N, C-alpha and C positions, 0 to 999 in steps of 0.2 A: 375490384382488378380484371370488369370485364373486358374485353379486347386481347388478354394474355393466353398464351396457351399454361397450364397448370403445371407448378414445378414445386419438386418439394426439395427439403433438409433434413439432415441430420445434424445436428450442434452435442458431440464428444464433451463430456465437462461440464458444469455447471455452479461453477464459479462466477466471479462477479463476468469474467471476459463472454464465459458460454452463455450467461441470463442477460449479456448486451446485446452477443450474438442472434442469440434464440428470436427474441423482441426485435432487435430491426429488420429483421429478417423476414420475420411474420408480417412487420407490418410494413412490408413491401412486395406483400402481397402470396409469400410462399407458402406451402404444407409444412410446418419446422416439429421435428422431433427435439427434444432435451435427454438428451442419456447424463446421468451421472451413478457412478459409481457407488459414491456415500449415502444413505440413506436421507440427507437432506442435502440442500441449496448452498451456495455459501461459499464454497472452497476453503480458504485458509484466515478468513473475516466470519466465524460464527459463533454461537451460544450454545452450551450442553449443561442438561438441569445437575446440580451438586444437590439434595433434598430440596429442601425448600428455595434453595435458590437457584437464579439462571444466573448461570457464568457467562461472559466473553472467553475465547480462549486466550487474546491478549486484545490491549485498548489500540482502538483506530481511530486515527483523529483525519482530515484532511486540511486544505486550506483553500481557502475563497478563489485562488486560482487553477483549481482544480475542477477546470469549470464542464470537466465532463461527466466526473462523479455526481458535479450537480443538479448534470441532466440526465444523469441515471435517478435519482433519488425524487425527479421530481416526475419524471415515468412509471416508476412506481409507486406515486404518492407519499414520499416518507419523507419528503425536505423538512417538515416541521419538528420531526420526529427527532436529524442533528441539527440543530439551529449551527450557526457561526457566530463570535465574538462579533461587538458593533465596531471594537478597533483590537488590533492585537497588543495582548496585555500578556507578559510570560514572567510571573517570579520565579525569579531561582534564587535559592540558597546558597552560599559559601556554607561551606560545612565547617571548613577551618576557621573559621572566625565568626560564624554564626551570623553574618550579615546578610539581610536579605535586599535582594536589589530588584530591576523588572527592565525586561524590553517592551517598550511602546514603541508606537508609534506616533503623529500628528496625524492632521488632516493635508501636511504641505505636501507641495509635487516633489517626486524621485529626484533628487536619495535625501532631498531637506527632511522626508515625512520620517525617516531616522535618526536625524541627526540628536537633534534636543534628549530623547530617550539615552544615545550612544554616550555624549556628554557624559550622560547622569549617571551612568553604570558604574559601579562602584568597583567592583570586579576585576577591573583593568585599570591599570594608574595611564597616567593622562597621555603618558609618550603611546602605552599603546594600543589608548585608542587613538590617535591621530590613524597610527602606523596600520591601525584598521580600515581608516576609511582610506587610505592610501589604495591597501590593495581592494577593497568595494570599489571604486572607480576604478582598479586594473581589469576587473574581475568583467564589471561592465563592459570594456571593451571587446572582451573575447569572444570571438565567432562561432557560436555552436554549433556552424554545419563543417568547422575544419577540423579535419578527421584529427591531424594531428594530438588535441587534447585528449584523444582516448587515451594516447599511448605512454602518455604522464597521470602522473599520481599527483594529486591535490596537496599532502603532505609538503612536498616537496614543492610545490610550486607556491604556499604561503610562506615557507622558511626561507625563498629567494626574496620575499617580497618584505621580508624584517620581521613576520610573526613570529612574537617569540610561544613558548611552551603550553604558556599561561593562556596566551590569546586563544592560541587554538583551542585547549580544553575549553575555556571558560566563553567562548563565543560559538566559534568557527565549528569543533564537533561538537557542541548544547546542540544545533542548528540537524549537522550532516550526521552525524551518527543515529539519530532517530528519524532522517529521513532516505537517507542510505542505507543504514543497515552498516554500517564499515565507520571506522576511522579515518579522517583524513588519507594519513601515510597510507593504507589500503583502497581507496576510492580512485576511481578515475577521477582527470580533470575535466574530459566531456560531461561526465554525470552529475557532479558539484559544481562546475560552473550553469548547466544548465536549471542544479533547485535553487539557487541564489539568483543567479541572472533573475528566474521568472519568479518564487516567489518575495524576494527582497527591493527588486531594484527595474521592476518595470513599471509598476500600477501599485501608487499608498497601500492599496485595500489588499493587495494578494495575500499576504501571510496572513491575514485575520484565521483565527486558529476553529473549525468545528468539529463536531463530534457527537456520536448519537448517545441521547438520552435516554434509549431504550438497548431493552439488549440487541446486539448486534442481529441476530436471526428473525427479530421482527422485522429486519429492513427486510436483507440478503436472504433469508425463507421465505416468512407469513409475506411480506408484500409483495416480495417476486414471485412467488406464486399465483398470487391473484392478478398481478398484471399478467402473468406469463397464460393463463388459465383464460383471460380478458380476451386476450390477440390470439388466441383458438392453437394453443401452440399444447403439445401433448408433451408432457413432463414426467420422464420412467426416472424413479431414484433407486438403488439399491441394483443398477444396470450397466454391469462391469463390461467394457466394448472387449470384443478380444482380434477383432482383426476389422481393417479396411480394404478392400480390392478393387479393383477395376471391372467393371464388367463388360458384355461384348457391345454393348449398344452404347460406349461411353460414356455409362454412368456408372455411380458407388454404389457397392453393395458394404454395409456393417454390420457385424456379426456381434450378439450376445449371447448371452447360455440361453437366452429361450427362444431369438427372435433371429430372423435375418430382415433386414432393412431394405429397398431399392431407392436409390434417388439420384434429384440430380448433383446436389452438391452435400459437401461436408465442410464443416467448420469444426477444426482438431483443436479443441480449448483446456489443454491438460496440461503440468508441468513440463518442462524437454526432455526430462527422461522418458516418461511415459509415452511423448510426442515420436520419438524417436522409434520407440518399440512399434509401433501403429503407423509409422508412415511407408508407403508401398518404393518398393524400388526405383530410384531416380526420381522423386518427388521435388528433392534440395539436391541442386550439387555438393555440398560437402555435409551429408548425416551427421557424422563423427563432429563437428562442429557442438553441437547439438549436447553432445558428453561435454566438452571442450568448457560450458558457462555452469560454472561453480553454483555453490548453494551457500545460505549464511543463516546461522539461527537467531530467532530470537527467543527467552526466557521471560516468563510474567512468575510476582511472584504474588500470592493472593492472600492478603491479612484480614481477618474479621477482629475488630475490637467491641469492646461493652459496651464501647464512650466515645463520641464524638473526637478526636485526636487532631482534625484540620480542619481552619477554615474556611477553606480555599477549595475550590473543584480541581486543582494540582496545581501543581509546582514542577520544575523539576531545579537539578541538584547539581554542582559543582564541586571538587575535593572530597567524593564519594563515590563508594561504589553504587549505591543511589543513582538512575538517571531522572525519570522522570515517575513521579504519584499522582493517580488518580482518583478522586471520590468516587466510588461505584455504587454506592449505598442504594438510592433511588433506583437506579437502573436495577440493581439485581433482585430488588423486594426484601433486604434483609433491611429487618427490624431490630435487632437487639443492641445495636450503638452506631458504627461506623465501619464498614468495607473500603479498602484501601489496595489498589492493584499495581504495583512496579514494574514497569516496563521495561525490558533489559534488552537494548539492541548490542547488536556483534557477538552476544553473547556465547564465542568460543569455550571456553576458559570453564565456561558454568553448566553450557547446558544440558552433561551430563552427572551435572553433582547431586547426591544424595539428599534427599528436601531435609534430614538432620544437620548437614554442614550447612546447606543456606537458611534456613530459620536458625544457625546459631550467628551468623553471617548478618543477617538483614537486619532480624529482630532491634539487637543490641543497637545497628544502625538508624533505624527510623526513630526508636529512643533520642537516640543523641539529635535529630535534626527536628525532631517534634516533640519537645515537654510533656505537654499533655500526655504524651502517649507510655509516660516512665510511670504510672500509674495504673496504666489501663492492663485490664486481662485480655489477654488472645486465646479467643472462643472458636477460630479457627486458622488455620496457617496449611495452606498448600501449593502446586505450580502447577502452571500448562508449560510442557514445552512445544515448539514449535524448531523440531531440527534441519530443515529447511525452509525457514517462512520467506524466503527471499532468493531470487540471484544476487548474486557473489558479483559488484559493480567492482571489479579491480578494471586494473589497467587494462587495455585491449580483449574489452566483454564486448566490447562496441560493434567490433568486426564480425564476432560471433553469433549476432542475436539478426534472426531472418527476418523477413519479411513478412506481409502477408500470404503475397504469392507464392504457391508451389510450379513447381516444375507442369505437376500436375496437372492441367483442366480442372474445375470443376473444385478442388481440393486447396483448402485454406488454413494458416495457424493463427489463433490467438490465443493471450496469455500473458503478464507483465512482465516475462520475460524476452519475447520481441521484440523485432526492430522499433517501438513509440517515440525513442528521446528519453523519456524515465528513466525513474529508478523504479523497481521493483512496487508501486504502492497499487490502492484501491483506482486512483485516479490512471495510471498507467494501464489497468487491465481495462476496465473499460474503454477506454482510447482503442485498446486493441478490438475488440469484440468489434465498435464500431469501422474500423477499417478494414478488419473481413469480410463482416456483413457489405460493408461500402463496395468493398473489390469482387465481391459473389452478387449482389445484384446490378453493379455496371456488369457485369460480362455475361449476366442473363436481359440484358437490356432491360432493368427495371427503375425505375424512378427511385432514386434516393435522397430526395433533397430532404423529407423528415430525419437522418441522421444529424446527429451532435458533427456542427460542417469542419470545427478545427481538427477533429479526427485525422480528416483526408492527409 
């Protein structure tokens, strides 16, 4: 970067938002230090060891329309380890009727790409399927830039368009709970419309599903560290930031227990409550709004069987407490049978339930859904709990989410809870990191054409 005065930056937080911001700033010619309080990178999408197993804290997926996260995977050299389906195909098991259906697409233009799959979807009546089609067309007409959508709840909007409780459960919530971490009645219409329009009503392949075929830590920690090292980013883990303050020369001082860093730019890529604690006075017009952004939990149930009980890589269920089930056998290194992970979003009622109660609830349900599990031995059963997994996508949350720029020059915000337009997903986190980096580089008159373009 000859011809430019040397500039430095600190990124606080080593989740996807922070790692993205650090890479983008380094690619823009800044000397970057990344500080993370945990002993690892990856934020809320990470892995840990349990004996010989490598366990993901939760099942994370992305869609073909998640172009920023795909850019991130390419940037760290991990795209081949988290491939996408060739074409959307979701097995959906009706637990009450023990009937399997599929949500699939064709290569036809939107919205015809879903017409054949919807017409053959057995979990809804013909009348319900017709009304779903009409609601989808109405959803396609919504203007995502209309702030009034943020104040409404998705459930009421669906009910007003003739969507039955069964249609909401077997279709709208099947997708919405997994992507929004809330049921339709608790979700902002604005965020729900964004999810369904972007994923299902823009491009035929937008909703094709991808997921890591290796532990998440291999992507978000190991490969991310290699990319950061190659970019010249200094990474410090177990480095909790205690304070951020303005210096007399207009720069910033970042303090940890072990050192003080004087830099030109700071990107604060931590959860909203941590950001509130670290923000200097005057950085936001209404910092208290950050405390009004609620959180929502995700519970993951892990079951290790002594044999194969599921033939598919994943399935979803309706009419059951089970939501989504994934085969994690190969990714975890389990060699004693099959390892299934149940991803339970919007888990407010069970997030603090004792393991024994969860075992008594979910093992019989898996036996009901999967006949092959009825004679199988359970070699291990455990749960992982993320009590603040995402921000709560409640009506009105949009007006609370701040942008990347603050009122303090040189200080920027990143995180899936910022105003990305997306719910709390890996995509939203990466977009926030590129948006913060773009703002910082622009303020320093540094080039930023290398960044993911749609994040602007």
